[in-house]
BALOBA-1460 file (C-alpha; in Angstrom, 3 decimals):
// residues 94
<rec num="1" residu="m" x="-162.533" y="45.674" z="-95.908"/>
<rec num="2" residu="a" x="-165.533" y="44.843" z="-93.892"/>
<rec num="3" residu="p" x="-165.868" y="41.333" z="-92.350"/>
<rec num="4" residu="t" x="-168.650" y="39.105" z="-93.753"/>
<rec num="5" residu="v" x="-171.246" y="37.614" z="-91.441"/>
<rec num="6" residu="p" x="-173.294" y="34.827" z="-92.998"/>
<rec num="7" residu="v" x="-176.952" y="35.280" z="-92.048"/>
<rec num="8" residu="g" x="-177.161" y="31.905" z="-90.306"/>
<rec num="9" residu="v" x="-174.307" y="33.067" z="-87.882"/>
<rec num="10" residu="l" x="-176.320" y="36.165" z="-87.213"/>
<rec num="11" residu="a" x="-179.417" y="34.110" z="-86.348"/>
<rec num="12" residu="e" x="-177.309" y="31.994" z="-83.868"/>
<rec num="13" residu="a" x="-175.899" y="35.002" z="-82.137"/>
<rec num="14" residu="w" x="-179.380" y="36.762" z="-81.957"/>
<rec num="15" residu="r" x="-180.819" y="33.922" z="-79.943"/>
<rec num="16" residu="g" x="-183.208" y="35.160" z="-77.235"/>
<rec num="17" residu="g" x="-183.872" y="38.570" z="-78.942"/>
<rec num="18" residu="p" x="-181.944" y="41.904" z="-79.383"/>
<rec num="19" residu="q" x="-178.303" y="41.573" z="-78.646"/>
<rec num="20" residu="h" x="-176.981" y="45.081" z="-78.280"/>
<rec num="21" residu="q" x="-173.187" y="44.365" z="-78.695"/>
<rec num="22" residu="v" x="-173.882" y="42.175" z="-81.711"/>
<rec num="23" residu="s" x="-175.803" y="45.144" z="-83.204"/>
<rec num="24" residu="r" x="-172.839" y="47.464" z="-82.680"/>
<rec num="25" residu="l" x="-170.400" y="44.908" z="-84.199"/>
<rec num="26" residu="l" x="-172.705" y="44.448" z="-87.194"/>
<rec num="27" residu="k" x="-172.442" y="48.174" z="-88.132"/>
<rec num="28" residu="g" x="-168.915" y="47.442" z="-89.435"/>
<rec num="29" residu="c" x="-169.789" y="44.094" z="-91.181"/>
<rec num="30" residu="r" x="-171.457" y="42.898" z="-94.300"/>
<rec num="31" residu="v" x="-174.270" y="40.554" z="-93.533"/>
<rec num="32" residu="e" x="-174.457" y="37.865" z="-96.377"/>
<rec num="33" residu="s" x="-177.830" y="36.101" z="-97.295"/>
<rec num="34" residu="m" x="-177.859" y="32.665" z="-98.748"/>
<rec num="35" residu="n" x="-179.186" y="32.398" z="-102.280"/>
<rec num="36" residu="e" x="-180.184" y="29.146" z="-104.047"/>
<rec num="37" residu="l" x="-176.795" y="28.340" z="-105.449"/>
<rec num="38" residu="q" x="-175.181" y="28.796" z="-102.120"/>
<rec num="39" residu="a" x="-177.766" y="26.656" z="-100.573"/>
<rec num="40" residu="r" x="-177.169" y="23.913" z="-102.980"/>
<rec num="41" residu="a" x="-173.463" y="24.172" z="-102.492"/>
<rec num="42" residu="v" x="-173.858" y="23.988" z="-98.666"/>
<rec num="43" residu="g" x="-175.999" y="20.952" z="-99.061"/>
<rec num="44" residu="t" x="-173.355" y="19.227" z="-101.211"/>
<rec num="45" residu="l" x="-170.807" y="19.987" z="-98.506"/>
<rec num="46" residu="i" x="-173.044" y="18.595" z="-95.781"/>
<rec num="47" residu="g" x="-173.053" y="15.342" z="-97.794"/>
<rec num="48" residu="q" x="-169.307" y="15.290" z="-98.308"/>
<rec num="49" residu="s" x="-168.263" y="16.278" z="-94.756"/>
<rec num="50" residu="g" x="-170.910" y="14.414" z="-92.810"/>
<rec num="51" residu="l" x="-171.619" y="17.501" z="-90.523"/>
<rec num="52" residu="v" x="-175.172" y="18.612" z="-90.285"/>
<rec num="53" residu="d" x="-174.627" y="21.982" z="-88.724"/>
<rec num="54" residu="i" x="-175.772" y="24.049" z="-91.638"/>
<rec num="55" residu="v" x="-174.363" y="27.357" z="-90.156"/>
<rec num="56" residu="d" x="-170.859" y="25.899" z="-89.910"/>
<rec num="57" residu="v" x="-171.043" y="24.353" z="-93.384"/>
<rec num="58" residu="a" x="-172.302" y="27.793" z="-94.805"/>
<rec num="59" residu="v" x="-169.386" y="29.468" z="-93.178"/>
<rec num="60" residu="v" x="-166.842" y="27.159" z="-94.956"/>
<rec num="61" residu="e" x="-168.843" y="27.593" z="-98.273"/>
<rec num="62" residu="g" x="-168.686" y="31.260" z="-98.060"/>
<rec num="63" residu="a" x="-165.059" y="31.532" z="-96.807"/>
<rec num="64" residu="a" x="-163.988" y="29.212" z="-99.849"/>
<rec num="65" residu="r" x="-166.010" y="31.181" z="-102.350"/>
<rec num="66" residu="r" x="-164.865" y="34.584" z="-101.192"/>
<rec num="67" residu="e" x="-161.294" y="33.401" z="-100.279"/>
<rec num="68" residu="d" x="-161.638" y="34.683" z="-96.909"/>
<rec num="69" residu="a" x="-160.370" y="33.696" z="-93.410"/>
<rec num="70" residu="v" x="-162.638" y="32.297" z="-90.728"/>
<rec num="71" residu="v" x="-162.936" y="33.467" z="-87.138"/>
<rec num="72" residu="t" x="-164.667" y="30.877" z="-85.096"/>
<rec num="73" residu="s" x="-165.161" y="29.296" z="-81.654"/>
<rec num="74" residu="n" x="-165.660" y="25.771" z="-83.372"/>
<rec num="75" residu="r" x="-162.280" y="25.029" z="-85.328"/>
<rec num="76" residu="g" x="-163.009" y="21.267" z="-85.322"/>
<rec num="77" residu="h" x="-166.330" y="21.751" z="-87.420"/>
<rec num="78" residu="i" x="-164.744" y="24.425" z="-89.764"/>
<rec num="79" residu="e" x="-161.675" y="22.032" z="-90.326"/>
<rec num="80" residu="q" x="-163.907" y="19.032" z="-90.988"/>
<rec num="81" residu="v" x="-165.856" y="20.641" z="-93.600"/>
<rec num="82" residu="a" x="-162.858" y="22.491" z="-95.188"/>
<rec num="83" residu="d" x="-160.970" y="19.068" z="-95.339"/>
<rec num="84" residu="a" x="-163.836" y="17.379" z="-96.901"/>
<rec num="85" residu="a" x="-164.201" y="20.078" z="-99.474"/>
<rec num="86" residu="g" x="-160.436" y="20.255" z="-100.265"/>
<rec num="87" residu="e" x="-160.375" y="23.847" z="-99.120"/>
<rec num="88" residu="s" x="-157.690" y="25.661" z="-97.255"/>
<rec num="89" residu="f" x="-157.931" y="29.138" z="-95.630"/>
<rec num="90" residu="p" x="-156.751" y="30.693" z="-92.274"/>
<rec num="91" residu="i" x="-158.790" y="29.920" z="-89.253"/>
<rec num="92" residu="y" x="-158.658" y="32.154" z="-86.156"/>
<rec num="93" residu="d" x="-160.005" y="30.903" z="-82.828"/>
<rec num="94" residu="v" x="-162.097" y="33.138" z="-80.518"/>
């Protein structure tokens, strides 16, 4: 089973240009794009949670949809959105 990396998370990690360690990590991951239905779901969750960080909200939307766990450095944002959405999944801090 390969970890899923939402495309917005990749964009945040890629700040400043090529990131060789990130490139190595991505070889074992699935990068997930956002389609229109997902974008609408993320927009709905933004309204429900009051959090305007689209990337963190997209992480929750994807984890809930895929029934995945989340690995994050921002547990507070993930919990805020998950609580607003009525979702529960494992969250691991890094």
